[in-house]
N, C-alpha and C positions, 0 to 999 in steps of 0.2 A: 447914972442909975439905969437909964433906959438901955444904954449899951450893954451894961452888965446883965440885965434881964434878957436881952436878945441873945447874948453869948450863952447864958444858962439854958435858954430854950433850944439853941442849936446843939449843945452837948446832950441834953436830954433827948432830943429828937434822934440823934445818931445812936445813942444807947438803946432807945426803944426799937429802932429799926434793926439793929444788930441782934437784939433779943428776939424779935419776931423771926428773923432768919434762922436763928439757932433752934427756936421752938418749933418752927415749921419743918425742920428736918430737910432743908434744902441741900441739894448736892453741892459739894465744894469743888471749885475749879482748881486746877493744878497747873504749875508752870509759871514762866515769866510773862510779863506784860509791858507794853509801852502805852503810857497814858499821854495822849496828845494834848497840847494846850487847848483849852476851850475855844471853839471857833464860832463864827457867826457868818451868815445867818443859819438858823436851825435847819432850813430846808423843808420844814413842815409847817411854816407859818405864813403870815401875810406877805412878807417881803421876799425878794429874790436876790440873786447876784451870786458871784463867785465866792466859794468858801475861803475864809481868811481868819487869821487869829484876831481875837478881840484886842484892840489897841486903845491907848489913852484918849483918842478922839471920840471913842464911843461913850465917854462920860461915865455915869454910874454903872453901866453895863460891865465896865472893866472890873469893878469891885465884885460884882456877881460872878464873873468868870473866874476870878481868883478863888472865891469861896467854893465854886463848883470843883475846881482842881483839887483843893485841899480835902474836901469831903470825899470825893471819889478815890483819891489816893489811899485814904484811911480805910474806906469801905472795901476796896479791892483787896487789900492785905488781910482784912478780917475774913474775906471769902476764900482765902487760900492762894491768891495770886501774888507773885513777887515782883515788885515794881522798883526799878532803878530810877530814883528821883534825880540822879545826877546826869542821866542820859535821856533827857526829855527831847524827843525829835521835833524839829520844826515842821510846820505844815507846808508841804511842797505847793508851789503855785499850780492852779488848775487841777488839783487832785479830785478824783471822783470816788464814790463809794466802792466801786468795783476794784479800784486800786488797793483798797485795804485788804481784800482777800488775798491778792497776790503777795502783798508785803508780809502779811501774817504767815503765809505758807513759806515764804523765802527765809524769814528770820526765825521761824519756829517759835513764835511768841504770840500772845494775844495782842491785838491792836484795839485800844479803846479811844474813841473819838467823841467827846461831848460837844454839843452845839447849843447855843442859846441866842435868843433875841427877845426883844420886848414887844408886847402886844397890849397896849393900854396899861392897866394896873397889874397885869399878869406877865409871867415869863413863859415862853415856849421853849421847853427843854427837850432835847433829843440826844440819845446816846446810841452810837453805832459801834458794834463790836464784831470783830472778825476773829475766828478761832483757827489756830494752826491745824492744817490737815483737813480743813472743811471748806467746801465751796458755798456754804450758806452764810449769808450776811444777817446778823442779828440786830434788830432795830427796836428801840422803845422810845415813844414820844408822848409827852404830856403837857398840858397847860397847868402851871404851878403858881400858887400864890407865893410871894416872897417869904412870908413867915412860915411856910411849910416846905421850903426848898430842901432843907437838910434831910428830913424824913423821906420825902419823895425820891430824892436822888439815890439813897441807899436801897430803897425798895426796888427802884427801876433797875439798878445794877444787879441786885440779887436775882430778879426775874430773868435777866439776860443770861447770866452765867449758870443758872440752875435749870434752865429749860432743857428738855430731853434732846433737842437738836444741838445744844452746846456741850452736853456731857457725853454724847455718843459719838465715837469716832466713825467717820465715813469710810467704807471699804471701796477699793477700786472696783469699777463696774465689771472688769474682767474676772475678778476673784469671787464675785458673788455666785453662789450655786444657782443653776437654772431650775426654776420651779416647774413642776409638771402642770399640765393643764387641769388635771383633776387629782385630788388626793386619794390614795388607796383607802378603801373602806376599812374601818376598824373591825377586827374579829371577823374577817371574811370567811373563816372556817367554821362559823357558828353552825351552819346547817349540817355539815359533815360530822361535827362533834355531837350535835344533838341527836342525829340518827344513831351514831355509834353508842352513845350513852343510854339512849332509850332502849336499844336492842339488848345491851348488856344488863340494864335494869330488869327487863323482862326475863332474861335468863336467870337473874338473881332470884326473882320470885319463884320461877320454876324449880331452881335448885333447892331453895328452902323447903318447898313442898315435898320434893322427892327425898331430901335428906331427913326430913322429920318422920318419914315412914307412915305418914297419915294415910288412911284409907278413904278419907272423905274427899272425893274429887271436886266438891263444890268450893274448896279452898284454892284450887289451882288458879283459876282465872282472876279472882280478886287479888291474890298475891302477885301475879304477873302484872296486873294493872297498876298496883301500888309501886312495884319495882320499876316499871316503865316510867311512871310519873316522877319518881325520885331521880332516876337517871336523867330524864329530860330537864327537870328543874336544876339539878346540879350543873349540867352542861351550860344552861343559860346563865347561871350565876358566874360560872368560870369565864364565859365569853364576855360578860360585862365587866368583870374585874381585870382580866388580862386580854391582851391583843393576841387572839388565837388565829393563826394563819391557816390556809388550806393544808399546807404541808404538815404543820404540827397536828392538825386534827386527824389527818390520814395516818400520821406516825403513831398517835395514841390508839387509833383503831387497830393498827397492826399489833401493838402491844397488848390489846385486849384479846384479839381473835386467836392468834397463833399459839401463845402460851396456854390459853384455855383448851384449845384443841389438842395440844401436846399432852396436857395432864389427863384429859379424858381418854385419849388413845393409849397412853401408858397404863392407865388404870385397867382398861380392858385387856391390854396385852399381858399384864401380870396377874389378871384375874383377882383384883382387889375385892376383899370381903369385909363387910357386906357390900353388895354391889352398889347400893345407893350412895356410898361414900365417894364414888368417883366424881359426883357433882360438887361436893365440897372441895375436892382436890382441884377441880377445874376453876372454882371461884377463887381459891387461894392463888393459883397460878396467874389468873387474870389480874387480880389486884396487885400481885408482885410485878407483873409486866408493866402495868400502868404506872406504878411507883418509879420503876427504873426509867421509863420513857419520860415521865415528868421531870425527873432529875436531869435527863439528857437535854430536853428542850429548854430547861432553865439555864443551861450552860452554853449551848450552841444553838444557832438558828438552823432549823431543818426545812429544806425546800420541798416542793412537791416531788421532785425527782428523787430526793433522799428518802422520803416516806415510801415511795413506790419501790425503792431498793429494799426496804425492810419487808414489805409485802412479798416482793419477788424472792427474797431469801427464805421466807417462811414456806412459800409454795414450792420452790425448787428443792429446799431441804426436805420437805415432806416426800416429794417424788424420789429424791436420792436415797432417803432412808428406807423407803419401801423397796426400791431396787436392790439396796444393800442387803436387806434381810432375805429377799428372794434369792439373791446370789449366794448367800451363805447357806441357805437351806437346799437349794436346788429343787425347790418345789413351789408350784404356783397355785395350789388349791386352797391354801389358808390365807386369810387376811393378815398382812404383816403389821399388826397394830403396834408392836414395839418399835419397829423401824420407822413407821409413820410418826409415832410420838417423839422419838429421839430426833428424827430429821426435822420435824416442825419446830421443836425447841431450839436445836442448834442453828437451824437456818435463820430463824427470826433474830436470834442473838447476833449472829455474824452480820446479817443484813442491817440490823438496827445500828450496830456500831459503825458499819461502813456508810450508812446513810447520813450520819452526822459529820462525816469527813469529806464527802464528795457532793457535788451538785450537778448531776447529769440531767440531760433533757428528759422529761417524762415520756416523750415519744420514743426515745432510744431505749428506755427501760422496758416499755411495753413491747417494742419490737424484739428486744433480747429474749423476753419470755416467749413471744410467739415463735421466734427462731428455735428456741430450745424445744418447745412443744412439737413443732413440725418436724424437727430433726429426730426427736424420739419416735414420732409416728412413722417417719421414713425408715429409721433403723429397725423398728418392730416389723414393718412390712418386709424388709429384706431378710430378717431373721425368722420370719414365720414358717418357712419350710422345715425348721428344726422342731416344730411342735407337732410332730406326727404322733400317732396313737402309741407307738412303742418308744416314745422319747425317753432317753435316759437323763439323769440329773445333769450330766455334762451337756447334753443337747439343750436343756432348759437354761443352763448357765450361759450357753452360747447365745441363746435368744435374748436373755437379759443384757449380756454384754453388748450385743448389737444395738439394743434400744438405748443403753447408756451412751455408747459411742455416737449414735445419731443425735442424741440430745446435746452432747458436748460439741459436736461438729456444727449443728444448727445454731447454737448460741455463739460460737466463735465466728461463724459466717455473718451473723447479725451484727456483732460488734464491729467487724471489719467494714461491713456495708454502711453502717451508720456513723462511722468516725468522721471527724471534720477533715476535709481535704483542702489543701491549698490549690489555687488555680494552676492548671497545667502550664508548663513552660512552653509547650508547643503552640498554645493559643496566642502567645505573644508574637509569633512570626507569621507573616502573610503566607497563607496556604491556598492553593487553587481549590475551588469548590464548584463542581458541575451544576449547571442550572439551565433553565430555559430562558433564552434571551428575548424571544418574541415568536411571532407566527408569520409565515409567508402565505399569502393567498394563492390558491391553485384551483383548477376546475374540480378537483375531488374534495376540496375543503382546505382549511388552513393547515399548513405543515409547520410543526414546531421547529424553531432554530435553536439547537443545543450549543451551548458554549460554556464558559467558565468564568467565575469571578474570584477575587481574592478576599480572604478573611483573616483578620489578625490585627496586631498592633503595629502601626507604622512609626 
């Protein structure tokens, strides 16, 4: 009867342990496993000695070892491990824990090595597990009462195979990406975005006042203050919600600025009536530009260089549109609002699309613009003799053509000067370089000794 009660307690203990494992949501192990025969000593108890299998000379400990083997075999299968009970390996003489790691990696299976020894009325139980592909040895050791052996063994094995170190595969050191010393700040374009949105919010308040045709100037500054606050708040919310980079903030700024300027200039060029409606056109163009830019940055990452390309497109397009209208008129006395407007809109559109496709250096984009500006100034200087008092439309067109040619030439020169150059092949050969080797004393003072050295790759 006592034997039956003990058996019943063992079965209930295993069922309870497996139920706890399932209810706890423990990760299941996968793959095959070798379950070594229970060995002694445990290696974590009072006795010492070389690890060996439990033999009949150990007396009652032999029965406990067989019980441990049976419980662990069933529990391992419940946890998802496949154990070949017909291929139980023997314990090699002189084996060490470090050898289990190599064996698990070599055979591509789990190695489970239970150990047990007696300490008074308790058992010292130790389970050592090695996972294939891992250099980490998993160990769990407890002092267990004999009547709680079944439950504790299942819980110990569950804890071993469900620990994060057991369920996570280790990557080779060479394949792990190198981490930067510091992580980039989130939304580092917050400041630029806040400035742009605040300025556009102020323009929103100004446009509302002008479009309403109100004669009360006391409304102007409150409306501008409210608009600035709305723009600033919206930018801060966007920066907290999304990771806005410097490039994206500058890109959105270009989408606000140049389309708005284009709409205002075109309204003046076509003499829109009533005149106050031009501010409404400017607002509509700015909102449309921001919408297109937001769609673009949601699909592709825009760098600072790409954002500057959008600004450069707007600026150069404005200049080119003005020169085009001057060229068509042959007259320089009137402001070319239509050309300026069309140029600003077309330039920022082309630059915005190009900025999402390329990633140039910001310095190169700035130098390109500087080259175009200096070239235009040089061309205008060379063509200035054509602007005499009795200049004809042909003379004026010649001056405009010289200015445009200078801008194109300066931009081309800037592109060539800032391109990436490979090391010169001549630098690889030893070449003589004149130098001063030393000084020779003389009554009139030291006299330099001129010679030559070689420079290059030997």
